[in-house]
PDB file of N, CA, C and O in Angstrom:
ATOM      1  N   UNK A   1      25.581 -48.693-109.506  1.00  0.00           N
ATOM      2  CA  UNK A   1      26.826 -48.536-110.258  1.00  0.00           C
ATOM      3  C   UNK A   1      27.892 -47.905-109.366  1.00  0.00           C
ATOM      4  O   UNK A   1      27.587 -47.331-108.320  1.00  0.00           O
ATOM      5  N   UNK A   2      29.131 -48.021-109.794  1.00  0.00           N
ATOM      6  CA  UNK A   2      30.224 -47.471-108.984  1.00  0.00           C
ATOM      7  C   UNK A   2      30.151 -45.948-108.923  1.00  0.00           C
ATOM      8  O   UNK A   2      30.473 -45.346-107.898  1.00  0.00           O
ATOM      9  N   UNK A   3      29.720 -45.318-110.040  1.00  0.00           N
ATOM     10  CA  UNK A   3      29.606 -43.860-110.070  1.00  0.00           C
ATOM     11  C   UNK A   3      28.567 -43.387-109.061  1.00  0.00           C
ATOM     12  O   UNK A   3      28.757 -42.368-108.396  1.00  0.00           O
ATOM     13  N   UNK A   4      27.470 -44.128-108.948  1.00  0.00           N
ATOM     14  CA  UNK A   4      26.420 -43.785-107.984  1.00  0.00           C
ATOM     15  C   UNK A   4      26.954 -43.920-106.564  1.00  0.00           C
ATOM     16  O   UNK A   4      26.623 -43.118-105.691  1.00  0.00           O
ATOM     17  N   UNK A   5      27.780 -44.937-106.337  1.00  0.00           N
ATOM     18  CA  UNK A   5      28.386 -45.132-105.016  1.00  0.00           C
ATOM     19  C   UNK A   5      29.297 -43.952-104.679  1.00  0.00           C
ATOM     20  O   UNK A   5      29.299 -43.467-103.547  1.00  0.00           O
ATOM     21  N   UNK A   6      30.059 -43.498-105.652  1.00  0.00           N
ATOM     22  CA  UNK A   6      30.943 -42.349-105.442  1.00  0.00           C
ATOM     23  C   UNK A   6      30.123 -41.114-105.094  1.00  0.00           C
ATOM     24  O   UNK A   6      30.521 -40.316-104.246  1.00  0.00           O
ATOM     25  N   UNK A   7      28.976 -40.960-105.753  1.00  0.00           N
ATOM     26  CA  UNK A   7      28.108 -39.823-105.475  1.00  0.00           C
ATOM     27  C   UNK A   7      27.585 -39.891-104.048  1.00  0.00           C
ATOM     28  O   UNK A   7      27.525 -38.874-103.358  1.00  0.00           O
ATOM     29  N   UNK A   8      27.207 -41.085-103.604  1.00  0.00           N
ATOM     30  CA  UNK A   8      26.720 -41.252-102.234  1.00  0.00           C
ATOM     31  C   UNK A   8      27.814 -40.931-101.229  1.00  0.00           C
ATOM     32  O   UNK A   8      27.568 -40.281-100.213  1.00  0.00           O
ATOM     33  N   UNK A   9      29.028 -41.392-101.521  1.00  0.00           N
ATOM     34  CA  UNK A   9      30.147 -41.128-100.609  1.00  0.00           C
ATOM     35  C   UNK A   9      30.412 -39.631-100.538  1.00  0.00           C
ATOM     36  O   UNK A   9      30.768 -39.110 -99.481  1.00  0.00           O
ATOM     37  N   UNK A  10      30.239 -38.945-101.654  1.00  0.00           N
ATOM     38  CA  UNK A  10      30.479 -37.504-101.685  1.00  0.00           C
ATOM     39  C   UNK A  10      29.439 -36.784-100.830  1.00  0.00           C
ATOM     40  O   UNK A  10      29.766 -35.832-100.120  1.00  0.00           O
ATOM     41  N   UNK A  11      28.175 -37.241-100.898  1.00  0.00           N
ATOM     42  CA  UNK A  11      27.122 -36.588-100.125  1.00  0.00           C
ATOM     43  C   UNK A  11      27.111 -37.072 -98.681  1.00  0.00           C
ATOM     44  O   UNK A  11      26.823 -36.312 -97.756  1.00  0.00           O
ATOM     45  N   UNK A  12      27.431 -38.353 -98.506  1.00  0.00           N
ATOM     46  CA  UNK A  12      27.467 -38.924 -97.161  1.00  0.00           C
ATOM     47  C   UNK A  12      28.849 -39.525 -96.915  1.00  0.00           C
ATOM     48  O   UNK A  12      29.057 -40.722 -97.114  1.00  0.00           O
ATOM     49  N   UNK A  13      29.794 -38.683 -96.479  1.00  0.00           N
ATOM     50  CA  UNK A  13      31.168 -39.164 -96.291  1.00  0.00           C
ATOM     51  C   UNK A  13      31.221 -40.277 -95.260  1.00  0.00           C
ATOM     52  O   UNK A  13      30.453 -40.270 -94.299  1.00  0.00           O
ATOM     53  N   UNK A  14      32.123 -41.238 -95.451  1.00  0.00           N
ATOM     54  CA  UNK A  14      32.235 -42.383 -94.541  1.00  0.00           C
ATOM     55  C   UNK A  14      32.817 -41.980 -93.195  1.00  0.00           C
ATOM     56  O   UNK A  14      33.921 -42.390 -92.837  1.00  0.00           O
ATOM     57  N   UNK A  15      32.063 -41.171 -92.451  1.00  0.00           N
ATOM     58  CA  UNK A  15      32.536 -40.708 -91.155  1.00  0.00           C
ATOM     59  C   UNK A  15      32.595 -41.866 -90.168  1.00  0.00           C
ATOM     60  O   UNK A  15      31.588 -42.525 -89.909  1.00  0.00           O
ATOM     61  N   UNK A  16      33.769 -42.106 -89.624  1.00  0.00           N
ATOM     62  CA  UNK A  16      33.934 -43.170 -88.645  1.00  0.00           C
ATOM     63  C   UNK A  16      34.011 -44.547 -89.282  1.00  0.00           C
ATOM     64  O   UNK A  16      34.158 -45.550 -88.584  1.00  0.00           O
ATOM     65  N   UNK A  17      33.914 -44.599 -90.598  1.00  0.00           N
ATOM     66  CA  UNK A  17      34.011 -45.890 -91.286  1.00  0.00           C
ATOM     67  C   UNK A  17      35.169 -45.840 -92.266  1.00  0.00           C
ATOM     68  O   UNK A  17      35.435 -44.805 -92.877  1.00  0.00           O
ATOM     69  N   UNK A  18      35.847 -46.950 -92.409  1.00  0.00           N
ATOM     70  CA  UNK A  18      36.980 -47.002 -93.325  1.00  0.00           C
ATOM     71  C   UNK A  18      36.497 -46.985 -94.771  1.00  0.00           C
ATOM     72  O   UNK A  18      35.379 -47.407 -95.066  1.00  0.00           O
ATOM     73  N   UNK A  19      37.334 -46.501 -95.656  1.00  0.00           N
ATOM     74  CA  UNK A  19      36.978 -46.452 -97.073  1.00  0.00           C
ATOM     75  C   UNK A  19      36.783 -47.862 -97.615  1.00  0.00           C
ATOM     76  O   UNK A  19      35.926 -48.099 -98.466  1.00  0.00           O
ATOM     77  N   UNK A  20      37.593 -48.800 -97.111  1.00  0.00           N
ATOM     78  CA  UNK A  20      37.468 -50.183 -97.592  1.00  0.00           C
ATOM     79  C   UNK A  20      36.107 -50.746 -97.219  1.00  0.00           C
ATOM     80  O   UNK A  20      35.518 -51.510 -97.984  1.00  0.00           O
ATOM     81  N   UNK A  21      35.600 -50.370 -96.041  1.00  0.00           N
ATOM     82  CA  UNK A  21      34.283 -50.860 -95.625  1.00  0.00           C
ATOM     83  C   UNK A  21      33.213 -50.332 -96.565  1.00  0.00           C
ATOM     84  O   UNK A  21      32.317 -51.075 -96.965  1.00  0.00           O
ATOM     85  N   UNK A  22      33.300 -49.050 -96.923  1.00  0.00           N
ATOM     86  CA  UNK A  22      32.315 -48.467 -97.838  1.00  0.00           C
ATOM     87  C   UNK A  22      32.434 -49.095 -99.223  1.00  0.00           C
ATOM     88  O   UNK A  22      31.429 -49.325 -99.897  1.00  0.00           O
ATOM     89  N   UNK A  23      33.676 -49.372 -99.645  1.00  0.00           N
ATOM     90  CA  UNK A  23      33.890 -49.999-100.953  1.00  0.00           C
ATOM     91  C   UNK A  23      33.239 -51.378-100.978  1.00  0.00           C
ATOM     92  O   UNK A  23      32.616 -51.764-101.967  1.00  0.00           O
ATOM     93  N   UNK A  24      33.390 -52.115 -99.875  1.00  0.00           N
ATOM     94  CA  UNK A  24      32.773 -53.441 -99.774  1.00  0.00           C
ATOM     95  C   UNK A  24      31.250 -53.312 -99.731  1.00  0.00           C
ATOM     96  O   UNK A  24      30.538 -54.069-100.390  1.00  0.00           O
ATOM     97  N   UNK A  25      30.765 -52.358 -98.959  1.00  0.00           N
ATOM     98  CA  UNK A  25      29.317 -52.166 -98.822  1.00  0.00           C
ATOM     99  C   UNK A  25      28.687 -51.836-100.171  1.00  0.00           C
ATOM    100  O   UNK A  25      27.661 -52.407-100.538  1.00  0.00           O
ATOM    101  N   UNK A  26      29.306 -50.910-100.912  1.00  0.00           N
ATOM    102  CA  UNK A  26      28.748 -50.517-102.203  1.00  0.00           C
ATOM    103  C   UNK A  26      28.853 -51.640-103.223  1.00  0.00           C
ATOM    104  O   UNK A  26      28.011 -51.758-104.113  1.00  0.00           O
ATOM    105  N   UNK A  27      29.895 -52.472-103.093  1.00  0.00           N
ATOM    106  CA  UNK A  27      30.030 -53.599-104.024  1.00  0.00           C
ATOM    107  C   UNK A  27      28.880 -54.571-103.807  1.00  0.00           C
ATOM    108  O   UNK A  27      28.356 -55.140-104.765  1.00  0.00           O
ATOM    109  N   UNK A  28      28.484 -54.763-102.549  1.00  0.00           N
ATOM    110  CA  UNK A  28      27.357 -55.648-102.240  1.00  0.00           C
ATOM    111  C   UNK A  28      26.054 -55.021-102.734  1.00  0.00           C
ATOM    112  O   UNK A  28      25.199 -55.710-103.291  1.00  0.00           O
ATOM    113  N   UNK A  29      25.910 -53.725-102.528  1.00  0.00           N
ATOM    114  CA  UNK A  29      24.699 -53.028-102.977  1.00  0.00           C
ATOM    115  C   UNK A  29      24.584 -53.099-104.490  1.00  0.00           C
ATOM    116  O   UNK A  29      23.502 -53.326-105.030  1.00  0.00           O
ATOM    117  N   UNK A  30      25.718 -52.903-105.177  1.00  0.00           N
ATOM    118  CA  UNK A  30      25.719 -52.977-106.645  1.00  0.00           C
ATOM    119  C   UNK A  30      25.281 -54.355-107.106  1.00  0.00           C
ATOM    120  O   UNK A  30      24.538 -54.476-108.080  1.00  0.00           O
ATOM    121  N   UNK A  31      25.731 -55.393-106.421  1.00  0.00           N
ATOM    122  CA  UNK A  31      25.353 -56.762-106.777  1.00  0.00           C
ATOM    123  C   UNK A  31      23.841 -56.938-106.677  1.00  0.00           C
ATOM    124  O   UNK A  31      23.226 -57.568-107.538  1.00  0.00           O
ATOM    125  N   UNK A  32      23.245 -56.381-105.628  1.00  0.00           N
ATOM    126  CA  UNK A  32      21.804 -56.556-105.424  1.00  0.00           C
ATOM    127  C   UNK A  32      20.983 -55.714-106.395  1.00  0.00           C
ATOM    128  O   UNK A  32      19.920 -56.136-106.848  1.00  0.00           O
ATOM    129  N   UNK A  33      21.491 -54.507-106.714  1.00  0.00           N
ATOM    130  CA  UNK A  33      20.744 -53.631-107.629  1.00  0.00           C
ATOM    131  C   UNK A  33      20.858 -54.143-109.064  1.00  0.00           C
ATOM    132  O   UNK A  33      19.867 -54.233-109.788  1.00  0.00           O
ATOM    133  N   UNK A  34      22.095 -54.478-109.461  1.00  0.00           N
ATOM    134  CA  UNK A  34      22.302 -54.927-110.833  1.00  0.00           C
ATOM    135  C   UNK A  34      22.081 -56.427-110.923  1.00  0.00           C
ATOM    136  O   UNK A  34      22.208 -57.006-112.002  1.00  0.00           O
TER     137      UNK A  34
END
């Protein structure tokens, strides 16, 4: 879920990676989980 992705970003900040990349990555992960 998006909330879970936000939690991951909070614990593991996207150091050296753009926010858009993380948004895309989590969207793909959400697709596979859900």
